[in-house]
N, C-alpha and C positions, 0 to 999 in steps of 0.2 A: 527434334527429327521425327517425321511421321512414319509410323510403323507400316510395313506391307501388310494389308488385311489378309486374313485367311481366305481360302478359296470358298466358293459358295457351296450349298448343299448339292446343287446340280453337278458341280465339278467333282464333289466327293463321290457321287454316284458313278460318274464317268471313270474316275480313277479306280474305284472298286471293280468295275466291269473290266477295265484294262488288266487288273491283276488276275481276275479269273481267266481272261483270255491267255495271258502269259503262263499261267498255271497249266491250262490245257495244252499249250504249245510245248511246255517242258515235259509233260507226260507223253505227248505224242512223240516228241523227238528223242527223249532220253529213255523211254520205256518201250513204246509200241513199235517204233521203227527198227528196233534191234531184234524183234521177235523172230524174224525169219532168216537172220544171219547164221553163219556157221556156228555149230556148237564149239565151245572151247573144251580143253582136255577133260576136265572133271565131268562136264555134261555128257561126254561120250561114255564115261563110266556109268552114269545113270542109265543110259541106253543099254549098255552091256548087261546091267542087272535086270532089266525088264524085257529085253527083246524076245525071249522065248516063252513069254506068257506069265500070268499070275502064279501058276503052279510052281515055277522055277525061282521066284524071287527069293524065298527063304534060303534055298540052297546056295544061290549066288551070293547072298548077304553073308552067309557063313564063310564062304570061300574068300570073300573080300568085302569088308564092311564100308561099301561106298556110300551108304546112306542108312538111315534108321528105318525100321520096319513100316512105320505108319507113312513116312514119306514115299518109300518105294511103292507102297500099295497105291498112293495117289498117282505117282508117275506111271505105274503099271496100268492103272484104269485109263489114264489119258492116252497112253500108247495103244491100248486094246481098242479104244473108241475111235481115235484119229489116225493111228499108224505112226510111222517113224518120220514125222515132219517136225522140224524145229519149233514152229509157232504152236503146234498142238501140245507138245510136251512142256513148253514154257507157259502155256496159258494159265495153269493153276497158280503159278507164281504171280503173274500179272494181276489176276483177279484178287488174289490175297492181299498184295500190296495196296491195291486200289481201295479195298475195304479198310485196310489198316490206316491209310491216310484219312479216311472219313472218321475213324475212331479217334485218331489224333485230334482232329478238328473238334470232335464232341468232347474229348477230355479237356482241351483248352477252354472251351466254353464253360464246362462245369467247374473247373479249378480257378479260372482267372477272369472269365467273362468273354463275351463275343468278340471284343476288340483284339483279343490275342489268338483267336482261332485261325484266321487266315494266314498270319505270319508263321504260326506253328506248322500248319499244313504245308506252306511253301518250303520251309526248311527241311521238313521230312521228305518231301517229294524230290528235292535237289541233293540230298546227302549222297555222297559217292557210293557207299555201300548199298543204299536203298536203290539207287538207279540200276545197279548191277543185279540185285536180287529180284527186281521186277521183270527182268527179261532173262532169267536164268532157270534152267532145268535142274535146280538143286533145291534144297529145303529151306533156304534162308528167307524166301518170300513168305512162305507159310509160317515161319518162325515169327516174322514181324507181325503177322496177323494175330498170332497167339499172344505176343507180348503186349500189343495194343489192346486186344480184347480182354485179356486177363487184368490188366491195369485198370481199365475202365470198369470192369465188373467188381474189382476189389474196392475201388473208390465208392461205387454205388452201394455195395454191401455194408461197408464199414460206416457208412453215413445214413443208411436207410434200414439196415438189418432185414433185407428181404432174403428169404431162403432161396428164392430162384437165383438171385445175384450170387449167393454163396455157391450154389451148385455150378453156375456158369464159370464162376472164378476157378474152382477146382479143376474143372475139365479143360479150361483154356490154359491155365498155368501148366498142367501136366502135358497138354498138347505142345506147348512151346518147347519143353525139354525133349519131347519125343521127336521134335524136328532136329534137334542137335544137342548132343550130350553136354556141350560146353555152355549151354544157356542157363545152367543151374544157378549162377550168381544172381540172376533176376529174382529168384525166389527169396534170397537173403534180403534184397531191397524191399520186397513185399513184406517180409517178416518184420523188418524195422519199422515200416509204415504202420502195420497192424498194431505193433506194440505202442507206437507213439499215439495212434488214434485211441487206443484203449486207455492210455494214461490221461488223455485229454477228457475222458468221460464219454466216449462214443457209445452208441447204443448196443454194440456187439460185445458180448462177454468174452472173457478169456477162454472159457470152456468151449465156446463156439469156434473161436480162432484155432484152438488146439484140434478140434475135430476136423476143421478144413484142412490143416496141415497133414493130419493122418490120412485124409481122403486123397490129397495130392500124392503122398508117398505110396499109397496103395496102387494108384493109377500108373505110378512110375516103375512098379516092380517088374513088368515085363521087360524093361530095358536092362535089368540087372545083368543077365548072362553076357549079352553083347558088350555092355559097358565095362564089365570086368575083363573080357577078352581084349578090348581096346586098351585098357589101363595096363595090363600086363605086357602089351606089345607097344607101349607108348614110345619107346626109344626108336624103334624102326619106322614109326609113323611121324616122327618130329622132323620137319623139313625147314622150318623157318629159322633165320639167324637169331642170336641172342640180341634182344632189343636194347638200344641205348635209352637213356632217360629222355633225350630229346623227342624220341618217337612217342613216348607217353604223353609228353606235353602237346605234341602235334595232334594226337587223337582227342585229347581233352579240350583243346582250344583250336579247332579247325580254322586255318588262316583264311581260306577262300570266303566262307559266309561272313566272317568277321570283317574282312576287308570291304566286301560288297555292302554290308550294312553300314560301315562307316562312310562310304561314298554316298549312300542314300541319305544318311543322317546329315552329311554336309550340305547335300542339296536341299533337304527339308529346312535346314537352319537358314539358308539364303532365302527361301520362298515363303516359309510358313511362320514368320515371326509374329507374335512371340511364341517360341517353341518351348514347351514346358513338358513336365512329366507328371502323371497322375498317379498318386500312391493309392494302393488298395491293399487292405489287410489280407495277408495270406497266413493261414494256419501253420503252426509249427509242424504238424504232421505231414502237411503238403510238402513243406521244404524237405523233410526227412525222406519222403517218398521219392522226389525228383533227384535229390542229391545222392541218395543211396543207390537208386536204380541207374543213375548215369555214371557213378564213379566205381561202384563195386565190380561190375564185369571187367572193365579194362584193368583195374588195379589188381584184381585177383589173378588174371591171366599174365599180367606183367610180372607179378611177384613169383608165380610158378616158373615163368620163363627165365627170370634172372637168378633165381635161387636154386633151380634144379637144371638137369640136362634136357628136360622136356620143354621145348621152345614152341609155345602156342599163342604167342602174342601176334595175332593176325586180325585185322579189322573185322572181317566177316565173322570171326568166332565170337565177338562181343557185339554183334550187330543190334541186339535187343536194346542197347543203350541209346540208339538213335531215337527212340520214342521219348524218353525223358529230356534228352538234349534238345529235340525240336520243341517240346513244351516250355523248357527254360528260355529258349530263344524267343518263342512266341510271347511269353510273359514279358520279356524285356522290351520287345517292340511294341507290345500292347499298351505299355504305360505312357507312350508318347501322345502328346496333344499338340496340334489338332489332328483330326482323323486323317487328313491328307498327308500328314507327316509319316504316319504309319504306312500308308499306301506307297509313298516314295521309298521308304526303306525296304519294304516288302518287294516292290517292283525292282529295286536295284539288285536284290538277292537273286531274283529269278533271271534277270537279264544277264547278270554276270555268270550265272551257272550255265545258261544257254551258250554264251560266248565261249566259255572255257571248255565245257564238256560236250557241246553239241556235235562235234565231229563234222563240221560243215564242209570239209573237203571231200566227203562221201555222201552220195545221195542216200544210200542205205548203209548206216555205220556198222562197223564190225562190233561183235560182242567181245570185250576184253582183248582186242587186237589179235585174235587167233583165227585164221582162215583155214581150218582143216579141210573144209569142203573144197575150197579152191585149190589148195595144195595137192590133195589126193585126186582130184579131177585132172590136174596137170600130170601127175604121175600115171594115171590111167591112159592118157594119150600115148605114153611111151610103152606101157607094159601090157595093155589089154590084149588078150589072145596070145600071150607069150609066157614063157617060163622065166622071164628076167627076175632075178632076186631083188626084192624090196626090203632093205634094212630099215627096221622100225625102231627108233629110239624115241619113244613117245613122251617121256618126261615124268611118268608116274614115280613117286618117291620110292616105291618098293624096289624098282629096278636100279635105283641109285643108292640103296641102303648098303653099307658094308657088310660083306659076308652073304649077300643074296646068292642063292644057289642057282647058277646057270647051268650046272652040270645035269640037273634032273629035268623032269617035265616043266616046260615053260607055262606059267599060268596064262589063260586065254585073255584075262583082263588087260595084260600089258599091250595088246594090239586092239583095244576097244575102238579107237577112231577108224580102224580099217574094217571093223564090223558094220559101222554106220555108213562109211563112204568107201565102198570096195574099189580096189585099184587094179585088179588083175595081177599077174606075175605071181611070185612065191614070197610071201611075207616072212621075214626072218627077224624075230625080236633081238635087239642088241642092248647091252647095258648102258647106263647113264653115268657110270663111274669105272674107273680102272683099278682093280686090285688084283691079287694073284689069281683068284678064281675066275674073274670076268676076263682077264687077258688070256687065260688058258682056254676059256670058252671061245673067244674070238679067234685064237690061233688054230685051235683043233677042230672047230665045227663051222665057223663062219668063213675063214679064209679059203678052205677047200672048195666051198660052193662058189665064191667069187672068182677063184683062179680058172674055173671052167667057163666062165662067161666074158664076152667082150664088153658087155654093158651091165651095169646094175645101178639101182637108185638108192639113195640114202635120204631118210625123212627124220627130222629131229625137232625137238622143242626144248629149249633150255640149254642143257649140257652139250658141248662140242667135243667132248673127249673122244668119243667113237669116230667122229669125223677126222680128228687129228691121227688116230690109229690107222684109219683107211689111207690117208695121205701118205703116211710113213711106210705103211706095209705095201702099197701098190703105187710106187712112184711113176710107173709107166702109163698111168691112166690120167686122162684129162678130166677135169670137173666142170660142170656147167649148171648154174643155178636155173631152176625151172620157173622162177617168178618171185614176186614179192607177196608173201602171205602172212604179214605181221610177224608174230613170234614163232611161226612154223617155218622150218626151212626144208626145201626139197631140192636135191641135187642129183644130177645124172652123171655117172662116171662112165667113161668109155676109153678104149685103148686108142692111143694116138692123140693128136693135138687138134684135129679138125672137128668142127661142130657137127653134131648129128642132126639137130633139129633146125 
């Protein structure tokens, strides 16, 4: 039986060009076209922290640690230059993740050869947490830049013993943790690689490795006070559920890219016979680097979340593992022969990602399915120029923590979305949980305000417990949804059953 010949070199070039086009479409659709959509809840917290200028950032951070000092400085500069526009405050993240993708490409070339570079970059670009970070006014995009940059600098340093690479590594590694405290497991993966490379007889001595570790520690010292404050209040800041073992498995073996790669592999097997794999020696230290960097962040956070009451197993909290995971995937695809087989698998991953995550039902897709801008614009149509009460249950974990004191002054950050998207009316914060203190607050302070008004608005995200209290407490009021705004709810209450709008 005659085998189907491999495609020609010209066809290989055409396939490679098609992959670059698909990669560009993925970046445009999954990253760029979300830039000007509404902020989601946590992004409004970033705005709250920087809205009054760079001089107020530290005070805001002490009041509520919505971000680390270095990231809030970056966000504050973006706000100072471009104002309170979504795309302006998200631009640092977009640029950072774009550079990180280039660094992942370069890492794959250095570790495995050029045939692994494009698949690794494609897997990185399409990873769920990466697509979110690229268009997010939060620190995770810059964290990815630090993770990719520090890993590349570490590999260069431990193989070439350049003092410049050592300095770059120390700065980039510390920068990564400065973007988020929970990025520290990455440093353990790097330490494992440094030890393995030293035992292989690499050019960098243990004394130099120790000095680099000390340098990273010194650069992290400014984080100590805030880090200790967050640690001591970790119980009130823990909002995620206790993770099951299946969730750990899902994070370590993401089903979507694996399925897409399997489809591409099946296609390549039909078209590119004979389909083979090309073995290439990979150093033990490289295996240690990628395995430790990919596994330690999720495993450590999973262990903390299952063994203690602090539940922090959230994909974005170990987003740095996306760099080694993309490299491992790129290595696997890069072993396929002929070249067009690699292109088919890579193209399948990109096409599947665009189909599943492209949000093709919307010309300009929402970011994390939260349309605060649209919801509060609808509220403004009802309340602008009036004194209508607007009950704000925004969803911040602090307002849902047991024992949160609603009897005293209400922190201004609880209504951060209303600072960015003003509604008019009188904004009244309400709790996201019902306990003795919050029910007393609702009955003694909120109910008297509502009883004086024929109309009021309720805005929520997540918890519906206050909505239930309103329905029970004011049975004579009709309720009217103001529209569909994703995970954000906006409701108009009014006396009687007739529609107001």
